N, C-alpha and C positions, 0 to 999 in steps of 0.2 A: 650211874650204872643201871638203875631201875628204869630211867627214861630210855636208855638204849634197848633194854629188854622189851619194853612196851613197843618201841618202834619196830624192832625185829619181828615181834609177834604179829603186829599189824600187817607188815609186808608179807609174812608167811600166810596169813589169812587171805589176803587179797590174791596172792599167787594161786592158792588152792582154789579159790572161787573162780578165777579166770580159767584155770585148768579144767574145772568141772563143766564150764559152759562152752568149751570149744566144740564146734560143730564140724562134722565131716559128712559129706554126701557122696554116695556111691551109686553106680548103675552097672549092669552087665551089658555086654554087646551080644547081639544075635550071632549064632554060628554061621560061618561062611562055607561055601561049597568048594572053593578053590583058592589058591594063594594068589592074591591080586590086591590092587588098591580099591578101597570101598569108600563110599560117601556115607557118613553117619549123621543122622539128624539129631541135634542136641535138644534134649527135653527142656521145657520151660523151667522145671524144678532145678535142673542142673545149672541153667543160666542164672537163676535167682540166687543160688548158693555160691556162684563164682564171682570173681571180679568182672567188671564190665568188658574187659578185653580177654577174658578167659585165661589170664596169666597164671592162675593157680590150678588149672585143669591138667590132669595127667592121665594117660592110658597105660595100664600095666598088663603084661601077659601073666600066665599062671606061675611063672618063676619070679615075679615082681620086677621084671625088666621093663624099663620105660620104652614105650613105642612112639616113635616120632609121628607127628601129624601136621596137616595144614588146616587153616581155618578158611572156610568159604562162607561169606555173608549171605549169599543168595544164589540159588541155581540160575544159570542163564535162561533166557527165553527158550522154550521148546518149540522147534520148528517142525511142522508136519507137512509133508509134500504128498499130494494125492494126484495121480495121473489120470487124466480124462481123455480116452482115445477118440479120435475123429474118424468118420467113415471115409475110407479110401475108395474113391469112385473109379479110378483107373490108374494103371501103370503101363508105361510104354518106353521103348528105347530105340535108339539108332546106333548101331555098332560103331565104336570108336568116335562117337560124337556126343550124344546126350542121352540121359535118362530122365523121364518126366513122370511125376506123380501128382494127381489131382485129388484134393480132399474137400469135403464139405465142412464149412465153418459154422458151428451152432451158436457162436457167441455174437452179440450185437457189435462188440468192438474187440479187436485183438491186436497185439503188438509182439507176441512171442509164439513160437512153436517148439515143441519138444519132440525130438526124433529118437526112436529106439533103433539102433543100428547094430547088425552083427559085426563082431570084431574085425578090424581091418587095419593094416599099417599104412594105408594110403591117406593122402590129404586131398580134400575135395573142395572145389569152388561151385557155388550154386547161385541161382537167382530166383526171386519170388515175384509172381504177378497175381493179380486178382481179377475176378469177374463176377457178375451177378446172373449171367445167362450161359456161361461156358462157351460163348461164341466170340465175344469181344473181350480181349485181355488187356490189362493195364499194368505197367511196371510198378513194383513196390520197392524192391531192393535188388541190387546187382553186386556180384563179386563178394558174396559172403563166403568165408572159408571155414571148412571143418578140418580139424586136425586132432591128434591124440585120440584116435578111435580104437584103442586097444585096452580093454579092461582085464587086468591080470587075475581078478577074482570072479569073473563071469564070462559068459560067451557073448555078451552084448554090452554096448555102451550107450549112455544117455547123453545127448547133445541138445542144448537149448539155443535157439537162434532168435535174435531180436531184430525188429524192423519197424519202420514208421507205422503208427497206429492206423488201422483201416477197418472198414465194416463190410467188405466184400463177402458174398455168400459162399464163393468158391475160391480156393487158393491153389496155385500151381507152383510146383518146385521143379526147376530144371537143373540137373547136375551136369557138370562138364566132365565127359568121359574121354576127352581127346588124348589124354596122357596116361590114364589108368583105367582099369576095369571098373564097371559099376559096383557100387556098394549095395548091400542087402538091407533095405529099410524095412524093418519089421512092423513098426507102428508109428503113427504121427498123431499128436494131440497137444494138450496143454497141461501144465502142472500148476495146481492150485496150492499155494503155500499159506499156511496159517501159523500164527505165533501165539503161544499161551504162556503168560507170565506165571512164575511159580507162586503158589498160594501163600498168603500171609498166615502167620501163627496167631490165632486168637487167644487172648488171655481172659479167662472167665473171672469176673470180679466176685468177691465174697459177698458184698452188700452194696446197695445203692440207696442213699437217703435223700429225700426231696424236702426242701424247706422253701416255703413261699415268703418273700420279703415285700409285702405290699407297700410299705412306706418308702422303700428304695426302688420300687417298681422292678424287682428282680426275682428270679427263681434260682435257687442254689441246689445243684446235684452233687452230693458227696459220694464219691466212688471209692470203696475200700477193697484192696486186693488181698488174696490169700498170702502172697509172698511179695517181696520187693522185686519189681520187674522193670526192664527198660522198655518203655512204650514208645512206638514210632509212628503209629497211625491211630486216629480216632474217627469213628463213624457214628453219626447220630441219625436215627430214623424218627421222623415226626409223623404222628398219626393224624393230627388236625391242629389248626385249620388248614385249608387247602393252600392258601397263599400266606407267606410269612417272610419276614426279613429282620433278623435279630442279631445284635452284636453279642459276641460270646468271648469270655475270658476264661482260660484254664490255668489254674495255679496250684501250688502246694503251700503249706504253712511251715515256716521255719522258726523254731524257738531258739533264742539266744539269751545268754546270761551275761550282763555287763554290770560290773560294780554292784553285785548282789541284787540287781534288778533284772527280772525276766521279761523279755519282749517277744512278741510273736508277729512275724511279718509275712506278707504274701510274696511268694517267689513265682513270678509269671512264667509259665511254660510256653504258651502261645495265645494269640488272639485272632479271631476270624469272624466272618459273617455267616450265620446260619440262614439259608435262603431256600425257598421252594423252587428257585431257578437252577440250583446246583445239585451235585451228587451228595454233598454234605459228608464227604470223606476228606480228612485233613491230615497232612504229614506233620508230625511234631517231633521235637527232640527233648525228651524228658529226663534223661539219665535214669538211674534206678529210683523208683518211688514205690511206696506201698499204699498210697492213697492220693487222691487229687480232688480238686473242687472245680466244677464247671458252672460258671456264673452266666446266666442268660438275662440280658436287659430286655424287659418287656415294653418299656415306655408306657403308653396308655392302653396297650393291648392286653387281652386276657393271656394268662400263661399258656405256653405250648403244651400239648398233650404228647409227651415223648414216649414213643413205643419201645425204643431200645437205645442203649449206648454201648458201643462195642470198642474194645481196646485191642490193638494188634502190635506185633513186633515182627520184624523180618525173620524168616527162617534162617537158622544158623547150622552149618554143617562142618564136620571134621572129615578130612580125607587121610586115610592111613592104610598102610599095607598090612593085611591080616592073613593069618594062616589057619586053615580048617582044623589043624591039629591042636590049636591053642584055645584057651578060654581067656577072654579079655575083660578087664574091669576099668571103668572110668571113675576117677576119684577127684574131688574138688573140695574147696573150703579152707585151705591153708593160706591165710593172708600173708604169711611170711615168704611165700613163693612168688617169683616173678616170671614173666613170659619166657618160655623156653626158646632156645635157638637151635633149630634143626637144619640139617642139610637139605631137606625137602623144599625149603624156601627158595632154593636156587633152581628147582625143577617144576615150578608151579604150572607152567604151560604144558609140560610133557605129561602130567598125571591128572589133568582136569577131567579127562574122559575115563572116569572110574568104572569098574566092572559092574557095579550095582549099588543099590542103596539099602542100608540096614538100619535097624532101630536100636535104641537103648531100652533095656528091660530091667525088671527087678530093682526098681529104685529103692534106695535105703538111706535114710537120714538118721544119724544117731549122735549122741554125745560121746566124744572121745578126747584123747590127749594129742590128736593130730598126728599120731604115729600109726602106721599100718602094722598091726600085731594080731595074730590069731589067738595067742595065749597070753593075756596081760598078766603082769606080775602082781603080787599081793598088794603092793603099794599103789597099784593103778585101780584097785577095786573101789567101788563107791563107798563100801562100809569103812575102809581105811581113811578115805578122804574126809568123811563125816567125823570120824573119831579125832582126826587131826584138827578139824575146825573147832570141835567142842573143846579140845585141850587148849587150843590157842585162845579161845574165848575165856576159859577159866583162868589162864595165865594172865591175860590182860586185866580181868576183874581183880585178881589177887594183887597185882602191882598197883592198880589204881587205888584200891582201898588202903594199901600200905603207904602210898604217896600222900593220900589225903590225911592220914593220921600224922605223918611227919610234919605236914604243913600246919596242922593245928598246934603242934608242940612249938 
């Protein structure tokens, strides 16, 4: 009987201890201006507190109703189109036959032209020729067809035509007007497209310790993070020397206990060559870590003077439909939860063009019992938990002393 009491007391003590250590992390969402789908950038602190797949993350409105969301690992490339108009030197036409436009080409080489045309329901065929003196013209492309020249949202439409690359100083466009009236070409030029990749999320380390190992001809950098994070890119900037080529190993230390013996092993994350010839940015797959070791082999060279070591993770976004009349809270940290199943997963392509991007604010991390409650009961108060812990300790001590006396008898 006494043994059972001791066992139950121990279980009660452990349960209370686990309850008191449960962590819950919250953040508010910025207010939105209209009801629509929005892209929400996930804070590194929220990612640190969540499972690696965000399976325990939930969004709640002010009534504690769960709000469905999609996860987007990274924004697509941003495309920027900038129109550069060319000088139109002349426009001429022969009724019911052709319309001709001559433009000056400012580019050394060209293979595309962009035409801004007033809306029309006609289809047009055209040909392009080139010249360096506007006297002798040479064919470039024939029978190019323009169609779908009606923009329902504007009074003009943009059409881009492609042709074999050339370097003529002047270009001539001949439209076939034998079947339809001429179209009104407002501008001719080129469109310069540029792509910008979404920025990486930099994780600021808490500390970095450097240890020189002259006997092993190595330098060890110990990087400690503020929180456990999933690191996906590592960038190392070397100040000197000017030329270098070093083998690098990145690893974590894993401690295991087998048969009452504790062993510590290196778990390799990645290996690469640090070189003055490269960018020295390396993709890695770390899983969640709170520290790592970067081991640089120096051979017979002096140690590198490392200016900086940067850690990055891909930006992570949630896409959810939000209402300006509501206040929203993001909650994570309950390891009993699994990834939710929402209808939005079937409409991923339809809602990728979100109305805008908002942020998480008012980050809050606190000890809780993993239940969302504004007014906790008395038995959830810290003083009650500590009282139970002390009583459990006294109970265990009492039965231990009683058991020891009985064993002596």
